[in-house]
VMD Tcl script that draws the C-alpha trace (Angstrom):
set ca {
  {287.95 26.43 -6.00}
  {287.50 23.76 -8.53}
  {290.29 22.88 -10.83}
  {289.79 21.45 -14.00}
  {292.38 20.28 -16.64}
  {290.21 19.44 -19.76}
  {290.87 19.70 -23.43}
  {288.73 21.91 -25.94}
  {286.76 21.04 -29.03}
  {287.12 22.07 -31.96}
  {284.37 24.37 -31.29}
  {285.51 26.03 -28.76}
  {288.69 27.33 -30.93}
  {291.45 27.35 -27.76}
  {293.71 24.84 -29.73}
  {294.14 21.36 -28.48}
  {296.52 21.38 -25.69}
  {296.04 20.55 -22.33}
  {294.32 23.64 -20.21}
  {293.52 24.33 -16.92}
  {290.06 26.41 -16.01}
  {288.32 27.37 -12.80}
  {284.75 25.43 -12.90}
  {282.13 27.94 -11.90}
  {278.02 26.72 -10.94}
  {276.70 27.22 -13.99}
  {279.56 24.96 -15.54}
  {281.32 27.62 -17.63}
  {285.37 27.52 -17.34}
  {287.23 30.00 -16.46}
  {290.77 28.98 -18.09}
  {293.83 29.57 -16.67}
  {297.36 30.85 -17.90}
  {299.98 27.68 -17.13}
  {299.61 24.97 -15.34}
  {298.44 26.52 -11.45}
  {300.16 24.29 -9.50}
  {303.53 25.54 -10.48}
  {302.34 29.04 -11.87}
  {299.70 29.57 -9.27}
  {295.90 31.03 -10.30}
  {296.63 33.34 -13.30}
  {293.02 33.92 -15.21}
  {292.97 34.85 -18.62}
  {289.94 36.52 -20.71}
  {288.91 33.07 -22.01}
  {286.22 31.31 -20.90}
  {284.56 27.70 -22.07}
  {281.30 25.65 -20.95}
  {282.04 21.80 -19.32}
  {280.03 20.41 -22.30}
  {282.84 21.59 -24.88}
  {285.80 20.11 -23.53}
  {286.99 16.51 -22.77}
  {287.59 16.52 -18.88}
  {290.96 14.98 -17.87}
  {292.83 13.49 -15.03}
  {293.06 17.05 -12.85}
  {296.87 16.39 -11.85}
  {299.39 14.09 -13.91}
  {301.99 13.34 -11.51}
  {305.64 14.07 -12.96}
  {307.11 12.47 -9.99}
  {304.86 9.77 -8.36}
  {301.56 8.69 -6.48}
  {301.93 7.45 -2.95}
  {299.20 5.07 -1.62}
  {298.22 4.31 1.58}
  {297.71 0.89 2.52}
  {294.49 -0.17 5.23}
  {294.06 2.74 6.41}
  {290.56 2.17 7.50}
  {289.69 -0.46 10.43}
  {287.02 -2.34 8.19}
  {288.84 -3.02 5.81}
  {292.39 -3.97 7.27}
  {289.71 -6.44 8.88}
  {287.80 -7.69 6.14}
  {291.86 -8.55 4.27}
  {292.35 -10.56 7.67}
  {294.97 -8.50 8.71}
  {295.03 -6.27 12.29}
  {295.72 -2.59 11.90}
  {298.50 -0.84 11.68}
  {300.80 0.87 14.26}
  {301.99 3.31 10.72}
  {300.99 4.24 7.61}
  {301.93 1.36 5.33}
  {302.89 3.10 2.35}
  {303.81 1.82 -1.57}
  {304.02 3.73 -5.24}
  {302.24 3.79 -8.03}
  {303.18 4.45 -11.38}
  {302.53 7.80 -12.54}
  {301.82 6.04 -16.04}
  {299.11 4.59 -14.18}
  {297.39 7.96 -14.08}
  {294.09 8.37 -16.46}
  {290.96 11.07 -16.26}
  {287.55 10.28 -15.30}
  {285.75 8.81 -18.14}
  {288.50 6.85 -19.56}
  {288.47 2.83 -20.04}
  {291.02 0.88 -16.94}
  {292.37 -1.56 -19.70}
  {291.81 -5.26 -17.51}
  {294.97 -6.92 -18.44}
  {296.02 -10.33 -19.32}
  {298.28 -11.55 -16.55}
  {295.41 -10.49 -13.55}
  {292.80 -12.64 -12.88}
  {290.11 -10.03 -11.86}
  {290.69 -6.52 -10.68}
  {288.83 -4.82 -7.53}
  {287.67 -0.90 -7.48}
  {289.37 0.38 -3.77}
  {287.60 4.05 -3.51}
  {289.52 6.93 -2.14}
  {290.16 10.61 -1.19}
  {293.62 11.91 -2.74}
  {296.13 14.44 -1.80}
  {297.46 16.64 -4.15}
  {300.47 18.45 -2.84}
  {301.03 22.18 -4.05}
  {304.51 22.30 -3.79}
  {308.32 20.81 -2.72}
  {308.38 19.86 0.74}
  {310.49 17.33 3.73}
  {309.40 16.60 6.83}
  {305.98 18.77 7.32}
  {304.60 19.03 11.00}
  {301.14 17.86 10.92}
  {300.48 21.29 12.39}
  {301.44 22.35 9.02}
  {300.23 20.13 6.64}
  {297.43 22.49 5.14}
  {300.28 24.49 3.75}
  {301.76 22.07 1.49}
  {298.32 20.68 -0.13}
  {296.75 22.52 -3.35}
  {293.66 20.57 -2.97}
  {292.02 17.21 -2.96}
  {290.19 14.79 -5.90}
  {289.05 11.01 -6.31}
  {290.90 8.46 -6.40}
  {289.92 4.53 -7.75}
  {292.88 2.39 -6.48}
  {292.57 0.24 -9.09}
  {293.96 -3.93 -8.02}
  {294.20 -7.17 -8.78}
  {294.44 -9.16 -5.62}
  {295.69 -12.43 -7.03}
  {298.27 -11.03 -8.06}
  {298.62 -8.93 -5.29}
  {298.57 -12.76 -3.16}
  {300.36 -14.11 -5.44}
  {304.01 -11.90 -5.79}
  {303.65 -10.95 -1.69}
  {303.52 -7.17 -2.50}
  {302.08 -4.25 -3.91}
  {303.45 -2.66 -7.24}
  {302.36 -5.07 -9.93}
  {299.27 -6.02 -8.73}
  {298.49 -1.68 -7.91}
  {301.11 -1.01 -11.14}
  {299.29 -1.81 -14.64}
  {298.75 1.25 -17.03}
  {295.31 3.09 -15.72}
  {295.13 1.55 -12.22}
  {294.74 5.14 -11.19}
  {292.23 6.91 -12.47}
  {291.76 10.04 -10.66}
  {289.29 13.06 -10.86}
  {287.30 15.00 -12.04}
  {288.80 17.99 -10.52}
  {290.66 19.24 -7.94}
  {288.94 21.28 -5.22}
  {291.09 23.59 -3.20}
  {288.38 24.47 -0.50}
  {288.02 21.14 0.67}
  {288.17 20.07 3.72}
  {288.06 16.14 5.16}
  {285.89 15.82 8.37}
  {282.61 13.56 8.20}
  {281.86 13.95 4.24}
  {280.99 10.65 3.15}
  {283.05 8.50 0.53}
  {281.12 6.07 -1.62}
  {281.63 3.53 -4.67}
  {279.03 2.01 -6.59}
  {279.48 -0.13 -9.90}
  {276.49 -0.99 -12.50}
  {274.95 1.66 -9.74}
  {274.59 -0.65 -6.91}
  {276.68 0.54 -3.80}
  {279.38 -0.75 -2.74}
  {281.63 1.38 -0.12}
  {280.03 3.74 1.73}
  {282.33 5.51 5.29}
  {282.82 8.56 6.35}
  {286.17 10.16 5.77}
  {286.21 10.27 9.36}
  {287.23 6.63 10.16}
  {290.78 6.84 8.47}
  {292.50 5.77 11.27}
  {295.74 8.24 10.00}
  {294.34 11.21 9.24}
  {295.41 14.02 6.64}
  {297.52 15.76 8.61}
  {299.46 12.58 9.72}
  {299.57 11.22 6.52}
  {301.56 14.12 5.39}
  {304.07 14.28 8.55}
  {304.90 10.36 8.18}
  {304.96 10.73 3.59}
  {306.95 13.65 3.50}
  {309.18 12.40 6.82}
  {310.20 9.24 4.57}
  {310.79 11.08 1.04}
  {310.62 14.66 -0.29}
  {307.23 15.56 -2.04}
  {306.96 17.40 -5.25}
  {304.37 19.93 -6.89}
  {302.27 17.85 -8.37}
  {302.38 14.52 -6.55}
  {299.33 12.60 -5.25}
  {298.85 10.67 -1.77}
  {295.66 8.33 -1.73}
  {295.05 8.05 1.89}
  {292.70 4.47 2.31}
  {289.89 2.45 0.91}
  {286.89 1.78 3.62}
  {285.41 -1.32 3.26}
  {283.62 -3.15 0.77}
  {286.08 -4.01 -2.24}
  {285.30 -6.45 -4.68}
  {285.78 -7.56 -8.28}
  {284.47 -4.87 -11.34}
  {283.48 -7.38 -14.42}
  {284.14 -6.16 -17.86}
  {281.77 -3.81 -19.38}
  {280.93 -2.45 -15.90}
  {280.76 1.45 -14.66}
  {282.74 2.26 -11.54}
  {281.65 5.34 -10.23}
  {283.13 6.47 -6.59}
  {281.59 10.17 -4.65}
  {282.99 12.27 -2.19}
  {280.60 14.78 -0.79}
  {282.46 18.15 -1.03}
  {284.32 16.93 -4.76}
  {281.91 14.84 -6.87}
  {282.28 11.77 -8.64}
  {284.95 10.17 -10.69}
  {283.65 7.71 -12.98}
  {285.41 4.75 -15.29}
  {284.28 2.12 -17.47}
  {285.95 -1.50 -17.38}
  {287.21 -2.90 -20.75}
  {286.98 -6.47 -21.45}
  {289.79 -8.64 -19.97}
  {292.65 -8.40 -23.07}
  {293.34 -11.49 -24.49}
}
mol new
graphics top color blue
foreach p $ca { graphics top sphere $p radius 0.5 }
foreach p [lrange $ca 0 end-1] q [lrange $ca 1 end] { graphics top cylinder $p $q radius 0.2 }
display resetview
């Protein structure tokens, strides 16, 4: 099922606080009680049409966003890097998360900012040292991410925290798909309608089960944590005012616009 986090418009009569709902094939949302990641799927009697809401980031991580670097061989090659022997992981702050339709803010100190389309995992329960055979036990669902990066700051700093940690540098959405199973689905990224990335998720160097096993061996994962699985080749800059869309078969499309560089 598709779990949408949203705020209703005034005419919906549901108040103004963020809510969750299950989206059906008629673009209707069955409103849920509370946060389904923490409380499970508890339906109410209320429904609202998708046109009557603002769709938000499908999860607002209370703890962390963990990202995997250089997890497609062709991307490692375009970065003039070898294929890693084990997953390379780093953290993005939860304050970097924004939702579909939100603006990616180009910070003053960055000369340019790049898109990186990625499959994202949403963790459903507290876990540590998860064997790869049981990876699905701890996953609530999947969504789409843009691991926005300032390549010049990444090079300047020699590490990735500032380059990937600005506010708005982790768009997520448009919803969580709980029945998605990563296989040969294709991830595509386009800038102003021009396709820049086009790769099968099966090309991941480290698969989702391997990622879950590795990350959980390093740190405890909490409900609502998000793991970004890496980006394929084709990364590049997002010009001011551009529209960036990332699509994954079986999930949907995440679209955001880019601001002018902040003065």
